[in-house]
C-alpha positions in Angstrom: 15.3 22.4 -29.0 14.3 24.1 -32.2 12.1 22.8 -35.0 9.0 20.7 -34.9 8.3 17.0 -35.1 8.9 16.7 -38.8 12.3 18.5 -38.5 13.3 16.1 -35.7 12.3 13.1 -37.8 14.5 14.4 -40.7 17.5 14.8 -38.5 17.2 11.1 -37.4 18.5 10.4 -40.9 21.1 13.2 -41.6 20.5 14.8 -44.9 17.0 13.4 -45.4 13.7 15.1 -46.1 10.2 14.3 -44.7 7.6 14.4 -47.5 3.9 13.5 -47.8 3.7 9.8 -48.7 1.8 10.5 -51.9 4.7 12.6 -53.3 5.9 11.2 -56.6 8.6 8.6 -56.3 12.2 9.7 -56.9 15.6 8.0 -56.8 16.2 8.6 -53.1 15.9 5.7 -50.7 12.9 5.6 -48.4 14.1 5.0 -44.9 10.8 5.0 -43.1 7.1 5.6 -43.5 5.1 7.1 -40.7 1.5 7.8 -39.9 0.9 11.3 -38.4 -1.1 11.6 -35.2 -2.3 15.1 -34.4 -3.3 16.8 -31.2 -5.3 20.1 -31.4 -4.5 20.2 -35.1 -0.7 20.0 -34.8 1.5 16.9 -35.4 1.9 15.2 -32.1 3.5 11.8 -32.8 4.8 9.9 -35.8 4.0 6.1 -35.6 5.2 3.3 -37.9 2.8 2.9 -40.8 3.6 -0.8 -40.7 3.2 -3.1 -38.9 -0.1 -2.0 -37.5 0.7 -3.5 -34.1 3.5 -0.9 -33.6 1.1 2.0 -34.4 -1.4 0.4 -32.0 1.2 0.1 -29.2 2.2 3.8 -29.7 -1.4 5.0 -29.4 -2.1 3.0 -26.2 0.5 4.8 -24.0 -1.1 5.7 -20.6 -0.1 7.1 -17.2 -1.7 7.9 -13.9 -2.6 11.3 -15.3 -4.9 9.5 -17.8 -8.6 9.4 -16.8 -10.7 6.2 -17.2 -12.3 7.8 -20.2 -8.9 8.7 -21.8 -7.5 5.2 -21.2 -10.6 3.5 -22.6 -10.5 5.8 -25.6 -6.9 5.1 -26.3 -7.4 1.3 -25.9 -10.3 1.4 -28.3 -8.4 3.5 -30.8 -5.4 1.2 -30.5 -7.5 -1.9 -31.2 -9.3 -0.2 -34.1 -6.0 0.8 -35.7 -4.5 -2.7 -35.3 -7.5 -4.2 -37.1 -7.9 -1.5 -39.7 -4.6 0.3 -40.3 -6.1 2.1 -43.4 -7.6 4.5 -40.8 -4.1 6.1 -40.5 -4.7 8.2 -43.6 -2.1 11.0 -43.2 1.3 9.5 -43.8 4.8 10.8 -44.5 8.0 9.3 -45.8 11.7 9.9 -44.8 13.6 10.1 -48.1 17.3 10.4 -48.8 20.2 11.1 -46.5 22.6 8.8 -44.8 22.1 5.9 -42.4 20.4 7.1 -39.3 19.7 6.6 -35.6 17.2 3.8 -36.3 20.0 1.7 -37.8 22.1 2.5 -34.8 19.3 1.3 -32.4 18.9 -1.9 -34.4 22.7 -2.6 -34.0 22.4 -1.9 -30.2 19.4 -4.3 -29.9 20.6 -6.9 -32.3 17.6 -6.8 -34.6 15.8 -4.8 -37.3 13.7 -2.1 -35.7 11.2 0.6 -36.4 10.3 3.6 -34.2 7.6 6.0 -33.2 8.8 9.6 -32.6 7.6 12.2 -30.2 9.2 15.4 -28.8 6.7 16.7 -26.2 5.7 20.3 -25.5 8.1 23.2 -25.7 10.2 23.3 -22.5 13.8 23.5 -21.4 14.4 19.7 -21.3 12.6 18.9 -24.5 14.1 16.0 -26.4 13.1 13.3 -28.8 11.7 10.1 -27.3 11.5 7.0 -29.5 9.5 3.9 -28.9 11.3 1.0 -30.5 9.6 -2.0 -32.1 10.8 -5.2 -33.6 9.7 -6.5 -37.1 6.4 -7.9 -35.7 5.6 -4.6 -34.0 6.3 -5.7 -30.4 7.6 -2.9 -28.1 11.3 -3.6 -27.3 12.4 -0.3 -25.7 12.3 3.4 -25.4 15.2 5.5 -26.5 15.9 9.0 -25.2 18.1 11.2 -27.3 20.2 14.1 -26.0 19.6 17.0 -28.5 21.8 19.7 -26.8 24.5 19.9 -24.2 21.8 20.4 -21.5 19.7 17.4 -22.6 22.7 15.2 -23.2 23.5 15.8 -19.5 19.9 14.9 -18.6 20.2 11.6 -20.5 23.5 10.8 -18.9 22.0 11.5 -15.4 19.0 9.3 -16.1 21.3 6.4 -17.2 23.4 6.8 -14.0 20.2 6.9 -11.8 18.8 3.8 -13.3 22.1 1.9 -12.9 22.1 3.0 -9.2 18.5 1.8 -8.7 19.3 -1.6 -10.4 21.2 -2.7 -7.3 18.1 -2.5 -5.1 15.0 -4.7 -4.7 11.8 -2.8 -4.4 8.4 -4.0 -3.2 6.2 -1.1 -4.2 8.3 0.6 -6.9 9.3 -0.5 -10.4 11.7 1.4 -12.7 13.0 0.6 -16.3 16.3 -1.2 -16.7 19.0 0.2 -18.9 19.4 -1.9 -22.1 22.1 0.2 -23.7 23.8 3.6 -23.6 25.8 5.0 -26.5 26.4 8.1 -28.6 25.3 8.8 -32.1 26.9 11.8 -33.8 26.8 14.4 -31.0 23.8 12.9 -29.3 23.8 10.7 -26.2 21.4 7.8 -26.6 19.8 5.9 -23.6 17.9 2.8 -24.4 15.6 1.5 -21.6 13.2 -1.3 -21.3 9.5 -0.5 -21.7 7.3 -0.6 -18.5 4.0 -2.1 -19.1 1.1 -0.4 -17.2 -2.1 -2.3 -16.4 -4.9 -0.8 -18.6 -7.6 1.0 -16.6 -5.8 0.3 -13.3 -5.2 3.3 -11.1 -7.0 5.6 -13.6 -8.1 8.8 -11.9 -5.7 8.4 -9.0 -3.7 11.5 -9.9 -4.6 13.3 -6.7 -3.2 10.6 -4.4 0.6 10.4 -4.2 1.8 6.7 -3.8 3.3 7.2 -0.3 4.5 3.7 0.2 6.6 3.7 -3.0 7.9 7.2 -2.3 8.9 6.2 1.2 10.6 3.1 -0.1 12.7 5.2 -2.5 13.4 7.8 0.2 14.9 5.1 2.4 16.7 3.4 -0.5 19.1 0.8 0.8 18.9 2.0 4.4 18.5 -1.6 5.7 21.0 -3.3 3.5 24.2 -3.2 1.4 24.7 -0.3 -1.0 22.9 2.1 1.2 22.2 5.5 -0.3 23.5 7.2 2.8 20.3 8.1 4.7 21.5 10.7 7.2 20.1 12.7 10.1 21.6 15.9 11.4 21.2 19.7 11.7 20.0 21.4 8.5 22.9 23.8 8.3 25.4 21.0 8.3 23.6 18.8 5.7 25.6 18.4 2.5 22.3 19.0 0.6 21.9 22.4 2.2 25.5 23.4 1.4 24.8 22.4 -2.2 21.9 24.8 -2.4 24.2 27.6 -1.3 26.8 26.7 -3.9 24.2 26.5 -6.7 22.6 29.8 -5.7 26.0 31.4 -5.9 26.2 30.2 -9.5 22.8 31.5 -10.7 23.3 33.6 -13.9 20.9 36.4 -12.9 22.3 38.7 -10.2 18.8 39.7 -9.0 17.7 36.1 -8.5 21.0 35.3 -6.9 20.6 38.1 -4.3 16.9 37.2 -3.6 17.7 33.6 -3.1 20.7 34.4 -0.9 18.4 36.4 1.4 15.9 33.7 1.6 18.4 31.0 2.4 19.9 33.2 5.1 16.5 33.7 6.7 15.7 29.9 6.6 19.1 29.1 8.1 18.7 31.6 10.9 15.3 30.2 11.8 15.8 26.5 11.2 19.5 25.8 10.7 19.9 23.9 14.0 16.9 21.6 13.4 17.5 18.0 12.6 16.5 16.8 9.1 16.5 13.3 7.7 18.0 13.1 4.2 17.5 10.2 1.7 16.7 9.7 -2.0 14.1 11.2 -4.2 13.0 10.9 -7.8 12.9 14.7 -8.2 10.1 14.9 -10.7 7.5 12.3 -9.6 4.3 13.4 -11.2 1.1 11.6 -12.3 2.3 11.6 -15.9 5.6 10.0 -14.9 4.0 6.9 -13.4 1.4 4.2 -13.8 -0.1 1.2 -12.0 1.7 -2.0 -12.6 1.1 -5.6 -11.7 1.1 -6.8 -8.1 0.2 -3.3 -6.9 3.6 -1.9 -7.8 4.0 1.7 -9.1 5.8 2.0 -12.4 7.9 5.2 -12.5 9.9 6.6 -15.4 11.9 9.8 -16.2 14.7 9.6 -13.6 17.0 12.4 -14.7 16.3 14.4 -11.6 17.1 11.5 -9.2 19.2 12.6 -6.2 20.4 11.2 -2.9 20.9 13.1 0.3 17.7 15.2 -0.1 15.4 16.0 2.9 12.8 13.3 3.2 9.2 14.3 2.5 9.6 16.6 -0.5 8.3 14.1 -3.1 4.6 14.2 -2.2 4.7 18.0 -2.3 6.0 18.0 -5.8 3.5 15.4 -6.9 0.5 17.3 -5.5 1.6 20.6 -6.9 2.2 19.0 -10.3 -1.2 17.3 -10.2 -3.0 20.5 -9.2 -1.2 22.9 -11.5 0.2 20.8 -14.5 0.9 24.0 -16.5 2.5 25.7 -13.5 0.9 27.5 -10.5 -1.1 30.6 -11.6 0.0 32.6 -8.5 2.1 32.4 -5.4 -1.1 32.3 -3.3 -2.4 29.3 -5.3 0.9 27.5 -5.0 0.9 28.0 -1.2 -2.7 26.8 -0.8 -1.8 23.6 -2.6 1.3 23.0 -0.5 -0.8 23.6 2.7 -2.8 20.5 2.3 -0.1 18.5 0.4 2.3 18.9 3.4 0.0 16.9 5.6 1.1 13.7 3.7 2.8 11.5 6.4 6.2 10.0 5.5 8.6 8.4 7.9 11.4 10.8 8.7 9.8 13.9 7.2 10.2 17.3 8.8 7.2 19.3 10.1 5.0 20.7 7.4 6.2 24.3 7.5 9.9 23.4 7.2 9.1 20.8 4.6 7.4 23.4 2.4 10.3 25.7 2.7 12.9 23.0 1.8 10.7 21.8 -1.1 10.5 25.3 -2.6 14.3 25.8 -2.2 14.9 22.5 -4.0 12.8 23.2 -7.0 13.7 26.9 -7.2 17.4 26.3 -7.4 16.6 23.9 -10.3 14.3 26.3 -12.1 16.5 29.4 -11.7 19.6 27.5 -12.8 17.7 26.5 -16.0 16.6 30.1 -16.9 20.1 30.7 -18.3 20.2 27.7 -20.8 18.5 27.6 -24.2 14.8 27.2 -23.8 15.0 28.7 -20.3 12.3 31.2 -21.2 9.7 28.4 -20.8 10.6 27.8 -17.1 11.0 31.5 -16.2 7.4 32.3 -15.4 7.1 29.3 -13.1 10.4 30.3 -11.4 9.1 33.8 -10.8 5.9 32.6 -9.1 7.7 30.0 -7.0 10.2 32.5 -5.8 7.5 34.9 -4.7 5.9 32.0 -2.8 9.1 31.1 -1.1 9.7 34.7 0.0 6.2 34.9 1.4 6.5 31.6 3.3 10.0 32.4 4.7 8.7 35.7 6.0 5.6 34.1 7.7 
């Protein structure tokens, strides 16, 4: 995705322009007024200038990656902004252009709405995420917007995943419901309910994967109707393993394709006859994609990587690696050290630690290497290179 936050905001009303709010009035309609929140000096989020409750809700977003101090700071800032919105001094207006996405969201939800706008850091799956508010500033939904062919596919995959999950009752896990899915211009739009974390609950727990919730997802539907197809059998006959071979054969880079082919052959020769249990996984369960909810449940969002028929026990490895190295592992040695202790996490049906580490690295590497060929793929390429070295070293051990 090209362009910064202001460019994205302008594109939400085609033909519009984002200007400082103090710019002299002209004959163009003003579609929205936003306050600008900055991080490290750069625009980070646009929040509604009115009502102040909407701005306060936007500021208070938290996850399990947020420390107690961060959560307390955000809660205090949120309360302060709600009482004294004049503190939001830097403001911009969206002027001119045609009716935009916000009008479309209002039609989908059946009421007049305003939004906050964020786009996240530069990465291959970067896309706008809008928090949607009613006229009183109450949070109604989040809207994810496909901004390219690749991110349109991600948005479609998340919608399908959430519809699959909606047919199951969970004790330890909570996920958002789909409120609407539509298209606007060339963009796929997914509107989901907001999950409501408990403030200051679970803060600082980023190092401990929620194993009960992960296991519940892995065995999705195994004991009832609509089962996800939990299966056990030799690795080399598992549909998931065959899919890895197919995807490796489609990798755009011939060097990566050859290296991955050699690694898969080595793993299959050593472990192909061993039984593995395959179930469901979120695929990107990290501290920043979850929070503590009421009743001890874990709130989890960002489901575009959800998949069934995946070897059980990979989820805690991804969580631990993400928590330890949020910007990506600095070296293959550092990655393998983290996986060494992470693989001790005990999940029902999981393979032994060594095989689990191998299968996890295969799973994420096929994803990373497939993305290196799409726009923005340069952001994932360094992580892919380090992870491939780690897999080669582990497979040779």
